[in-house]
N, C-alpha and C positions, 0 to 999 in steps of 0.2 A: 390508841394502841401503842404508840411509841412510849408513852408513860408506863403502860403495862409491861413493856419489854424492859424498861429501866428498873421497874420494881422486881421483875423476875431475875435480872442480873445480880441483884443484891445477894442472892444465895449461891453465887457461882462456887462450885466445888462442894456444896453442903447437902444437896438434895438427893444425891444418888442413893438408891437406884431410880428415884423418881425424876421427872423432868423439872426444869426451872419454869415457874409460872408466876405471873403477876396479874392482878385484877384491879381495875379502876371503875369506880361507880360515879356516874354523872346524872344529874337531874336538872331539867330546865336550864341547861347550859352551865351549870355550876358543879364543880368538883365536890363530891360528897365524902368519898373515902378511898383509900388505896390499901392494898394488902399483897403479900407475897408468901409463897410456900418456903418455909425456912429449912425444914428437915423432914425426911421420911418418918411418918408416924405422927407428925404434928399437923396442925390445921392447914388445909389447902388454901390457895390464894383467895378463892371466892369466899370461903368461910371466914378468913381473916378480914377481908374488906367488909363483908356483911356485919361482922361483929363490931367493927369500928363505926359503921354507919348507923346501926340501930334501926329505929323506925323510919329514918330518912331514906332507906333503901326502897321503900314502896314506890312504885312507878318509875324507878330509875333505870338507866341503861348501864349494863355491865360490859366492860371491855376486858377480854381475857385472851392471852396469846395462844392458848391451847384449849381445845374442846373440853368443857367440864365433864367430869366423870359421872357415870350413872350406875355405879356398883359399890357394894360394900367392900372395902379393903381394910387398911389400917385406920381409915377414917370413914365417916358416912358419905353417901353420894352428894356431890356438889349440886347436881340438878335439883334435888329435893330442897336444899337450903335456898337456892335462888327462887324457886317456885314459892316456898313458904314465906319468903321475905317480900313477895309481891313485886319482884323485878319485872318490868314490862318488856324489856328488850335485852338481848345478849348478842354482842358482836364478838365473833370468834376469829382469831388469827389463822389457825390451821387445824384441820381435823386430827385427832389423836391416832397414831399408828397402832396403838395397842389394840389387838383384835377384840378384847373384851369391852373396849370403850368405843372404838371407831364408829362414828355415826349414831351410836345409841344415845349419847348425851344430847346431841342436837335434836334427835327425834323426840326424846322425852320432854324437852322444853317446848317444842312446837305443839305436841299433843296436849300440853297443859295451857296452851294459849299464849305462850311467850313468843314474841317475834325474834327470830334468829337470823343474823347475817353472817356469812362465812367467807373468809378469804381476804381479810384486810391485812396488808403487809405480810402476805403469806410466806414469801421467800425469806424475809427477815425472821419471821417466827420459826420457820423450819431450821434455818441456820443456827439460831440460838440454841436449839435443842437437837443438833445433828448427832450428838452422842446418843441421846435417847432414841432417835429414829434409827440409828445403826443397830442399837440393842434390840429394838423391836422387830425390825425387818430382816436383819442378818443373824440375830441371836448370838452376838459376840460383842466384845468391848470395842470402843473407838480407840485406835492405836496411833500414838504419836511417837515418831522416831526423833530423838533429840541427840545432837552432837555438838561439840566444840571443835572447830577445824581452823587450820591456818588458811591463808589466802590461796594457797595451792592445794587445798583439800585434804591435808594430812591431819590425822587425829592423835598421832604420837610419833616419837622417834622409833627407829628399828628396835631399840632396846625396850620399848614400852613406856618411856617417860612421857607423861602428858600433863604434868602439873607445873605451871598452869598455862594453858594455851590462851585463855581469856582472862580478863581482869575482874576485880571484885564486883563491879556493877553488873556484869553479865552473870556472874555466879549467883548473885542475890536474886536475879530474875529467874534462874533455874530453881531456886528454893521456892519462889512464888509459884512456879509451874508445878512443882511437886505437890505443894499444898492444895492445888486445885484438882489433882488427879486421884482416882481411887487406889491406884497401885503404881509402883515403879519396878521395872524389871531389868536385870542384868544377867550376863552369863557367868559361869563359875570362873572363867579366865579373868574377868574384871575384878572379882573378889580376891583372887590370889595375888593379882598384880597391884591393885590400888587400895584394897581393904577399905571400901567406902562405907559410909553410914547410911546413905540413901534416905535420910530424913529431911523434912523441910525445916530450916533453921533461920533465925533472925527475921521471921515473918509471922504474921498472925496465924495461929493454928486453926485448922478447919474443924468442924463439929465432929466429923468422923475421921479418925486417923488414917493417913495414907499407909497402905500395906506395902511391904517389901517382898519382891519375888526374885529368886535365883534359879536359873536353869542349870542343873548339875546332873547329868545322866547317871553318874556313878555315886551320887550323894556324898562326894568327898569335898569338903571345904575346910579352910584353916581352923584349927581348934580354938584360936584366940581372936577370931575375926570380930571387927567392931560391930557387925550386924547383930551380934548377941546383946549389945547394949540397948537399953530402952525397949526391949522386946515385948514387955507388957503393954507399953503405949503404942508401939509400932510393930504389929505382928510380922513375923518372918515366915514366908511360905517357900519351901524348897520343892521344885518340880524335878523329880528324879525319873529315870527310866524304869520300866517294869523289871529290867534285869539288874537293878542296883543291888549291891551286897546288903543282905539284911542287917549285918552288924553296923555298916555305915549309916543306914537309915535309923537304927536304934539309937546310935550315938547322937545324931542330930536332934532327934525327938527328945532325948534326955536333956539336951541343952536348951530346950524351949522352942525349937523350930517345929513347924507343922510340915510334914513331908507327904507329898502326893506322888504316887508312882503312876506314870503316864505311858501310853504306847510309844514305841520307837519306830521311826521310819528312816531307812537309809542311814543308820547309825546316829540319828539325831532324834531328840524328843519331837513328837508330832505336834506341830503348831495348830493343826486342825483340832486335835483332841484338847490341846491346851486352851484354845479359845472357848470351846464348849465348857470346859471345867470352870474357867474364870467367870463365864456368863452365869453359870449355875450358882456361883458363889457371890453373885450380885456385884461383881467388879465390872463397872460400866465404862471406865476409861483407864487406859494403860499407857504409861510413859516408858518407852524402851530407851534405856541409857547404855546399852551394851556396846561392845566393840564391833569391829568390822564384820566378824563372823555372825554375830547375833543380828545385827542390822541387815546383813545380806540375806539371812534366812527369812526374815519378815518381808523384805523387799521382794525376794524371789517368789514368795507365796502370795504376793499381792495384798499384804496385810498392813500396808503403810497408808493410813488415812490422812495423816498430816505430817509435815516435816518442820522441825524447828532447828535451824542451823545457826549457831553462834559463830561468827567468822571474825578471826583476829587478823589485823592488817600486818601479818608477818609471813615470811616465806621460809619454809623448812627445807625444801629442795630434796633431790634424790629420788630414786625409784624404789627404795627398800622400805620407806616409811609407809605404814598402812593408811588407806583412804577410809572415808566414812562408811562406804558399803563394800563388803568383801564379795568374793566369788568372781566368776568369769564375767568379762565385759562383753557387751553386744558387738557384733561385727560392723554395724553401720551406724553412723551418727544419727540417721533417721529413726533409729530405735531408742534414742534417748528420751527419757520421760520429762515432760514439761510440768510446770507448776501453775495452778490457777489460784485466784483470790490471794495473790502474793502481796504481803506487806513487808516493809523493811523498817526496822527501828534501830536506834542507836543506844548503846549502853556503855558509857565511858568511851574507850577507844575502839570498842567492838561493835559489830552489827549483827542483828538478828534477822534472818530471812525465814519467813513463816508462810507456808503455802500448802496447797493440796495437790498431791501427784495426780496427773491426769493423762489419759491416753493408754491404749492397750489394756492390760489387766487392771489398771486403775480407773478405767472409764466409768463415770458415774451416770 
């Protein structure tokens, strides 16, 4: 099963909206074949492994980190392929949360006389595909809040200067992170202030290009912004309010951007409506690189699934420089949010703190 997980990880960032799945075929204690799902629309892991094994699959045991599908989608059902190949046993890491699959694949295999064991390395299998599980169970993308901060928690000077808080090694890791996500989101303030590209650079490109998203209630963005570069390769999606001026919407669309007008709540674009819209567009993972206001909106809404904080060993000081998360602070230190599954990595002189918010509205 660990080998199946390794196979699945080979497609990190490329399988969306599908999960990452690996399959290992073993017979008489010998490894027969391995396979993994490379991209939505291409062969599933089970089919890839069976194709590599050929006639040797008969009587083998298949180890797969996620329940095999039993329905026709972009590809045929994996259960039929396993049964037709004569596989004797299937070991499943975790049951598929997709309601059209959940339990049905296991049942179909057992009804065909295949022995099925479920729950091997279940937690690890679920964690590998936590993006997919969030998509299926909550009908929204997995949201990662990312920021570069000083040691005292500042993201910029009072004038907005933030280039560069971290060094080149940390910035390269951000490009790797972008390449692994379905979309990158910022607010219009970041576009006006920093004029970012938001593309993954100097790293291996993913099979499906990362989409760029800007929140701009009035659909007003700089006419010569760099986001218009490479727009054919990296689509630009502008989320405007329902009350955005038609002329501003027309001008953005004429320049190649796709504009979606979304409901507004308390003078801000509704994040609830946004999450639903992105899910319907098969955006399964979202990297939020906004400023304090945008981060604060996602934080307050309980939509921060993961934090990635790049910390520079420098002190900016002062009370006027913005912090990572905007908005009002809690009254009690006991209301502070903790992080679980925390890892700390070093990139040059900088550190990356990566963890999952927990407690209160983030309780899992």
